[in-house]
C-alpha positions as CSV (number, residue, x, y, z in Angstrom):
1,M,75.3,94.1,151.2
2,N,73.6,93.9,147.8
3,Y,75.1,94.1,144.3
4,Q,74.8,97.9,144.0
5,Q,76.4,98.3,147.4
6,A,79.2,96.1,146.4
7,L,79.8,98.2,143.3
8,D,79.6,101.4,145.3
9,Y,82.3,100.0,147.6
10,L,84.5,99.1,144.6
11,Y,84.0,102.5,143.1
12,S,84.7,104.3,146.4
13,F,88.4,103.9,145.9
14,I,90.6,105.8,143.5
15,N,89.0,105.2,140.1
16,Y,91.2,106.4,137.3
17,E,88.7,105.1,134.7
18,K,86.3,107.8,135.8
19,S,88.7,110.6,136.7
20,G,91.4,110.0,134.1
21,M,94.9,108.7,134.5
22,P,97.4,110.8,136.4
23,A,100.9,111.5,135.1
24,A,103.4,108.7,135.9
25,N,104.5,108.8,139.5
26,P,105.4,106.1,142.0
27,A,102.5,106.8,144.3
28,A,99.9,106.3,141.5
29,Y,101.5,103.3,139.8
30,N,103.2,100.5,141.7
31,L,102.8,96.8,142.4
32,E,103.2,97.0,146.2
33,R,99.5,97.5,147.0
34,I,98.2,94.6,144.9
35,A,101.0,92.4,146.0
36,Y,100.3,93.2,149.7
37,L,96.5,92.5,149.3
38,L,97.1,89.2,147.4
39,E,99.6,88.1,150.1
40,L,96.9,88.7,152.7
41,L,94.5,86.5,150.5
42,G,97.0,83.7,150.3
43,N,98.2,84.5,146.7
44,P,95.2,83.0,144.9
45,Q,97.0,83.6,141.5
46,A,99.5,80.9,142.4
47,N,96.8,78.2,142.2
48,Y,96.6,78.2,138.4
49,P,98.8,79.0,135.3
50,S,98.1,82.2,133.4
51,I,98.7,83.9,130.0
52,M,99.3,87.6,130.3
53,I,98.5,90.0,127.4
54,A,99.6,93.6,127.1
55,G,99.6,96.0,124.1
56,T,97.8,99.0,122.7
57,K,95.5,97.4,120.1
58,G,94.2,93.9,119.8
59,K,94.9,92.6,123.3
60,G,91.2,92.0,124.1
61,S,90.6,90.2,120.8
62,T,93.7,88.1,121.4
63,A,92.6,87.3,124.9
64,V,89.1,86.1,123.9
65,L,90.6,84.0,121.1
66,C,92.9,82.3,123.5
67,A,90.2,81.7,126.1
68,S,87.8,80.3,123.6
69,A,90.3,77.8,122.2
70,L,91.4,76.7,125.7
71,Q,87.7,76.2,126.6
72,E,87.2,74.2,123.4
73,A,90.1,72.0,124.4
74,G,88.1,71.1,127.5
75,Y,89.8,73.3,130.1
76,R,88.1,75.5,132.7
77,V,89.2,79.0,131.7
78,G,89.1,82.3,133.5
79,L,89.1,85.6,131.5
80,Y,89.9,89.0,133.0
81,S,89.4,92.0,130.7
82,Q,88.5,95.7,130.8
83,P,86.8,98.0,130.4
84,H,83.3,96.6,130.5
85,L,80.5,97.8,128.1
86,H,77.4,97.4,130.3
87,T,78.1,95.7,133.6
88,Y,81.1,95.3,135.8
89,R,80.4,91.5,135.6
90,E,81.8,91.4,132.1
91,R,85.3,91.9,133.3
92,I,85.5,88.5,135.1
93,R,84.3,85.4,133.3
94,V,84.8,81.6,133.8
95,D,84.1,79.5,130.7
96,G,82.5,82.5,129.1
97,A,80.0,83.0,132.0
98,L,80.0,86.4,133.7
99,I,80.7,86.4,137.4
100,S,77.3,86.5,139.1
101,R,75.9,89.4,141.1
102,E,75.9,87.1,144.2
103,E,79.5,86.2,143.6
104,V,80.5,89.8,143.4
105,V,78.8,90.5,146.7
106,T,80.4,87.5,148.4
107,L,83.9,88.3,147.2
108,V,83.6,92.0,148.1
109,E,82.5,91.1,151.6
110,R,85.3,88.6,151.8
111,L,88.0,91.0,150.6
112,K,86.8,93.9,152.7
113,P,88.7,93.1,155.9
114,Y,91.9,92.6,153.9
115,V,91.4,95.9,152.0
116,E,91.1,97.6,155.4
117,Q,94.6,96.2,156.3
118,T,96.0,97.7,153.1
119,L,94.5,101.0,154.1
120,E,96.4,100.8,157.4
121,A,99.6,100.6,155.3
122,E,98.6,103.5,153.1
123,A,101.3,105.7,154.3
124,S,104.0,103.4,152.9
125,I,102.3,101.9,149.9
126,G,99.7,104.4,148.9
127,R,95.9,104.0,148.7
128,I,94.6,101.1,146.8
129,T,92.6,101.8,143.6
130,T,89.4,100.4,142.2
131,Y,91.3,98.7,139.4
132,E,93.7,97.0,141.8
133,L,90.9,95.8,144.0
134,G,89.0,94.5,140.9
135,T,92.2,92.6,139.8
136,A,92.4,90.9,143.2
137,L,88.7,90.1,143.1
138,A,89.2,88.4,139.7
139,L,92.2,86.4,140.7
140,Q,90.5,85.2,143.8
141,H,87.3,84.3,141.8
142,F,89.4,82.2,139.4
143,A,91.0,80.4,142.4
144,D,87.6,79.8,144.0
145,G,86.2,78.6,140.7
146,G,89.0,76.0,140.2
147,V,90.1,77.3,136.7
148,D,92.7,75.3,134.9
149,I,94.2,78.5,133.4
150,A,93.5,82.2,133.4
151,V,93.9,84.6,130.5
152,L,94.7,88.1,131.9
153,E,94.4,91.3,129.8
154,V,96.6,94.1,131.1
155,G,94.6,97.3,131.7
156,L,97.3,100.0,131.1
157,G,100.9,99.7,130.1
158,G,102.3,96.5,131.7
159,R,105.3,97.1,133.9
160,L,103.3,98.7,136.7
161,D,99.8,97.4,135.9
162,A,98.2,95.4,138.7
163,V,98.0,92.3,136.5
164,N,101.8,92.2,136.3
165,V,102.0,90.9,139.9
166,V,101.3,87.5,138.3
167,T,104.0,85.3,136.9
168,P,102.5,83.8,133.8
169,L,103.4,80.9,131.6
170,L,103.7,83.3,128.7
171,S,103.9,87.1,128.1
172,V,102.0,88.3,125.0
173,I,102.5,91.7,123.5
174,S,99.9,92.8,120.9
175,S,100.3,95.8,118.5
176,I,101.8,98.9,120.1
177,S,100.9,102.4,119.0
178,Y,100.4,105.8,120.7
179,D,97.9,105.9,123.6
180,H,98.0,107.2,127.2
181,V,101.2,109.1,126.3
182,E,100.9,111.2,129.5
183,V,101.4,108.0,131.5
184,L,103.4,105.7,129.2
185,G,105.6,108.2,127.4
186,D,105.6,110.2,124.2
187,T,107.6,107.9,122.0
188,L,107.0,104.3,120.8
189,A,110.2,103.3,122.6
190,K,109.0,104.5,125.9
191,I,105.5,103.0,125.4
192,A,107.1,99.7,124.4
193,A,109.3,99.7,127.5
194,E,106.1,99.8,129.7
195,K,104.4,97.1,127.7
196,A,107.5,94.9,127.7
197,G,107.5,95.2,131.5
198,I,105.4,92.0,131.6
199,I,108.4,90.0,130.3
200,K,109.6,87.7,133.1
201,P,113.1,86.4,133.8
202,G,113.7,83.3,131.8
203,G,110.2,83.4,130.4
204,L,108.5,82.9,127.1
205,V,107.4,86.0,125.1
206,I,105.5,86.4,121.8
207,S,105.0,89.7,120.1
208,A,102.9,90.9,117.3
209,A,104.7,92.7,114.4
210,Q,105.8,96.1,115.7
211,P,107.2,99.3,114.4
212,P,111.0,99.0,114.5
213,E,111.4,101.4,117.4
214,A,109.1,99.4,119.5
215,M,110.4,96.0,118.5
216,A,114.0,97.0,119.3
217,V,112.9,97.7,122.9
218,I,111.1,94.4,123.2
219,E,114.1,92.6,121.9
220,S,116.4,94.4,124.3
221,I,114.3,93.7,127.4
222,S,113.9,90.0,126.4
223,R,117.7,89.7,126.2
224,E,118.1,91.5,129.6
225,Q,115.5,89.1,131.2
226,G,116.9,86.0,129.5
227,A,113.5,85.4,128.0
228,K,112.9,83.6,124.7
229,L,111.2,85.9,122.2
230,Y,108.9,84.7,119.3
231,R,107.5,87.0,116.6
232,V,104.3,87.0,114.5
233,G,105.5,87.2,110.9
234,E,108.5,85.1,111.5
235,D,107.8,82.2,113.9
236,F,104.0,82.3,113.5
237,T,102.4,83.6,110.2
238,F,99.1,84.3,108.7
239,N,97.9,84.4,105.1
240,A,94.6,85.3,103.7
241,T,93.3,83.0,100.9
242,D,92.9,84.5,97.5
243,S,89.4,85.5,96.6
244,V,87.6,87.6,94.0
245,D,85.3,90.2,95.6
246,I,82.2,90.1,93.4
247,T,79.5,89.9,96.1
248,S,76.8,92.5,96.3
249,E,75.8,91.5,99.8
250,R,76.0,94.4,102.3
251,I,78.2,92.2,104.5
252,K,80.9,90.5,102.5
253,P,81.5,86.8,103.1
254,V,84.2,85.9,105.6
255,E,87.3,84.6,103.8
256,P,89.4,81.9,105.5
257,I,92.9,82.6,106.7
258,I,95.9,80.2,107.1
259,L,97.7,80.3,110.4
260,S,101.1,78.5,110.4
261,A,103.8,77.6,112.9
262,P,106.6,76.0,110.8
263,A,108.7,75.1,113.9
264,N,105.7,73.2,115.4
265,N,104.7,71.7,112.0
266,A,101.3,73.1,112.7
267,Q,98.8,74.8,110.3
268,I,95.1,75.6,110.4
269,E,92.6,77.2,108.2
270,V,90.0,79.3,110.0
271,R,87.1,81.6,109.3
272,L,86.9,84.2,112.0
273,L,83.7,85.8,113.3
274,L,85.9,88.7,114.2
275,R,85.7,91.1,111.2
276,G,88.6,93.0,109.6
277,A,92.0,92.1,108.3
278,H,93.6,93.5,111.5
279,Q,92.1,90.5,113.3
280,Y,94.3,88.1,111.2
281,A,97.3,89.3,113.1
282,N,95.5,89.0,116.4
283,A,94.6,85.4,115.4
284,A,98.2,84.6,114.6
285,L,99.3,86.1,117.9
286,A,96.8,84.0,119.8
287,F,97.7,80.9,117.7
288,G,101.3,81.3,118.7
289,A,100.5,82.0,122.3
290,L,98.5,78.8,122.6
291,L,101.2,76.7,121.1
292,L,103.9,78.3,123.2
293,Q,102.2,78.1,126.5
294,A,102.0,74.3,126.0
295,Q,105.8,74.3,125.9
296,S,106.0,75.5,129.5
297,P,106.2,72.7,132.2
298,K,102.9,73.9,133.6
299,G,101.3,74.6,130.2
300,L,98.2,72.9,128.9
301,R,98.2,70.7,125.9
302,I,96.0,71.9,123.1
303,T,95.3,70.5,119.6
304,T,95.1,72.5,116.4
305,G,91.6,71.2,116.1
306,A,90.6,72.8,119.4
307,I,92.3,76.1,118.3
308,K,90.4,76.2,115.0
309,A,87.0,75.4,116.7
310,G,87.6,78.0,119.4
311,F,88.7,80.7,117.0
312,E,85.7,80.1,114.8
313,K,83.3,80.6,117.7
314,T,84.9,83.8,119.1
315,H,82.7,86.9,119.2
316,W,83.8,90.1,120.8
317,E,81.3,92.9,121.3
318,A,81.9,96.4,119.9
319,R,84.7,95.3,117.6
320,L,83.3,95.9,114.2
321,E,80.1,94.5,115.5
322,V,76.9,94.6,113.5
323,L,74.1,96.2,115.6
324,Q,71.4,96.2,112.9
325,D,71.1,94.4,109.6
326,M,67.6,94.8,108.2
327,S,66.9,94.9,104.5
328,N,64.9,98.1,104.5
329,K,67.1,100.0,106.9
330,P,70.8,101.1,106.9
331,L,73.4,98.7,108.2
332,V,74.6,99.8,111.6
333,I,78.0,98.7,113.1
334,A,79.9,99.7,116.2
335,D,83.6,99.7,116.9
336,G,85.6,101.0,119.9
337,A,88.4,102.6,117.8
338,H,89.9,105.3,120.0
339,N,93.3,106.3,118.7
340,A,94.7,107.1,115.3
341,E,96.0,103.7,114.5
342,S,92.8,101.9,115.4
343,A,90.8,104.4,113.4
344,A,93.0,103.7,110.4
345,R,92.3,100.0,110.8
346,L,88.6,100.7,111.1
347,R,88.6,102.7,107.9
348,E,90.3,99.9,106.1
349,A,88.0,97.3,107.6
350,L,84.9,99.2,106.6
351,A,86.0,99.3,103.0
352,S,86.9,95.6,102.8
353,T,84.1,94.2,104.9
354,F,80.9,96.0,103.9
355,N,79.2,97.2,100.7
356,F,77.4,100.6,101.0
357,E,76.7,103.7,99.1
358,K,77.1,106.4,101.8
359,L,78.7,106.3,105.2
360,V,77.5,108.1,108.3
361,F,79.9,108.3,111.3
362,V,78.5,108.8,114.8
363,V,81.6,109.7,116.8
364,G,82.2,110.3,120.5
365,S,85.5,110.3,122.4
366,S,87.1,110.6,125.8
367,S,88.6,114.0,126.2
368,D,92.1,112.6,126.9
369,K,92.3,110.7,123.6
370,D,94.0,111.6,120.3
371,I,90.9,113.3,118.8
372,E,92.8,114.9,116.0
373,G,94.4,111.6,115.0
374,V,91.1,109.7,115.0
375,F,89.4,112.3,112.7
376,R,92.4,112.6,110.5
377,E,92.1,108.9,109.7
378,L,88.3,108.8,109.5
379,R,88.2,111.8,107.2
380,R,90.4,110.0,104.7
381,F,87.5,107.8,103.7
382,T,86.9,108.1,99.9
383,A,83.2,107.3,99.9
384,P,80.5,110.0,100.6
385,V,80.8,110.6,104.4
386,S,78.8,112.5,106.9
387,F,79.8,113.1,110.6
388,I,77.6,113.4,113.6
389,L,79.6,114.3,116.8
390,T,78.2,113.3,120.1
391,R,79.1,112.2,123.6
392,S,78.5,109.3,125.9
393,R,77.4,109.5,129.5
394,H,80.9,108.8,130.7
395,P,82.4,111.6,132.9
396,R,85.5,111.8,130.7
397,A,83.6,112.2,127.5
398,A,84.5,115.1,125.3
399,V,81.7,117.5,124.5
400,P,80.7,117.7,120.8
401,T,82.1,121.2,120.4
402,M,85.5,119.9,121.5
403,L,85.4,117.2,118.9
404,R,84.5,119.7,116.3
405,D,87.3,122.1,117.3
406,R,89.9,119.4,117.4
407,G,88.8,117.3,114.5
408,F,87.3,119.9,112.0
409,S,89.3,123.1,112.7
410,D,89.6,123.5,108.9
411,N,85.9,123.0,108.2
412,P,83.7,123.6,111.4
413,Q,80.5,123.4,109.4
414,A,81.1,119.9,108.2
415,P,79.8,117.9,111.2
416,E,76.5,117.9,113.0
417,L,76.6,118.3,116.8
418,V,74.2,116.2,118.9
419,Q,74.2,116.0,122.7
420,N,73.7,112.3,123.3
421,I,74.0,108.9,121.6
422,A,70.3,108.2,121.2
423,M,69.6,111.5,119.5
424,A,72.7,111.1,117.4
425,L,71.5,107.7,116.1
426,E,68.1,109.1,115.4
427,E,69.7,111.8,113.3
428,A,71.9,109.2,111.6
429,H,68.9,107.3,110.5
430,K,67.4,110.4,109.0
431,L,70.6,110.9,106.9
432,A,71.2,107.2,105.9
433,G,69.2,105.3,103.4
434,K,68.7,101.5,103.2
435,N,71.9,101.0,101.2
436,D,74.0,103.1,103.5
437,L,76.1,102.3,106.6
438,I,76.1,103.9,110.0
439,C,79.3,103.5,112.0
440,V,79.4,104.3,115.7
441,T,82.9,104.7,116.9
442,G,85.5,106.7,118.9
443,S,85.1,105.0,122.3
444,L,83.9,101.8,123.8
445,F,81.6,103.8,126.0
446,V,79.9,105.3,122.8
447,A,79.7,101.8,121.3
448,A,78.1,100.5,124.5
449,E,75.4,103.1,124.5
450,A,74.7,102.3,120.8
451,R,74.3,98.6,121.8
452,E,71.8,99.7,124.4
453,Y,69.9,101.8,121.9
454,Y,69.4,98.7,119.7
455,G,68.5,96.5,122.6
456,L,71.6,94.4,122.7
457,A,72.5,95.0,126.3
458,L,71.0,92.3,128.4
459,E,72.0,94.0,131.6
460,S,73.4,97.3,132.6
461,D,74.8,98.7,135.8
462,G,73.6,102.2,134.8
463,S,75.5,105.3,134.2
464,P,79.2,105.4,135.3
465,D,78.4,108.8,136.9
């Protein structure tokens, strides 16, 4: 078996990332299959402590901040995240290094006989999915690699996500907003109930600031589970330092923020590489998570110095990422904002982080996302704005006419329609001058293809088709 054959095997199972998520039902979403497979493997996840992170927005950034700080403290750290931008290998990292092609092959071959046993039990537990198999692969890789701790990002929801088979040191809940409503529910209370499903009996929990409807659910479930709940904004705080914005640079200087934990008598000042004020809250969440996990009997001790150093090194691709910064050409950035709330944060971050005269949006989206909400927020921008609507190669990508019909029903002549990312970027460069900004957004898949266009993808598994 070679690497491509290993990927083909993984993708031969039910792959909701390609086909779209089905409506909530016990056959599609349960923990029985992943628990059965891990039991056959000897429960590799029991060999190391873990931090589990769920949420709608900011969970990936929070995860990489935690992993970077723990690594800076001298620990061997596993990181599991999704989706990937260019290669499946990005999902599984140890000390920042992607799992190798050879390791993927070895693990798939090793897991294959056990997967066959789960298929024999399909009548009672359902058919295993690509995501569940990938989660088992990651947990086994971390055990094989002798990690001191794993940071695990939940893929969807929390309660019935495959990652939730793990019992972590700490459950972390990032910002909750509307997404995957057909699976998680059509109210913030229902969505919060799924996210809060990662809260364990007697465990530790930390939550970002939430809308009241969502926080009430998190508080209720914490009480039911006998878990101790901590909150960003109360137990852990962040404050931006005062500054006067007089710079004419196209990328404004990064201002330091103060992260504080009064109960721990801890405080640090950090300058994040992660751009945008919304990352301040993610940093406070990660700061609290790192201090709290150390309170657990199996937790790892970490200094504020290691947290500061780790945070200041953290980079996360396709999150307000600069793709091109050349003096005689427009500034180009990419951000994977894919729902109304993340589009609103993007709009705010563009205004506060960059100086530009005109803005050109290159937007693509998956067909099952809140397209109307994304454009409602992006169209609120006060600077001169142009829109180019396009699509990625991903099978769930919405065609440009769908984006126009759902995002510009009041003004269908406003956007340009272009059939692929490369052509859309070529058109954007025709519209944008050297003092302008091109922003590629709407989907991580769109951002990934933009990174490839500018030569920033060192490796690619090819089209998800």
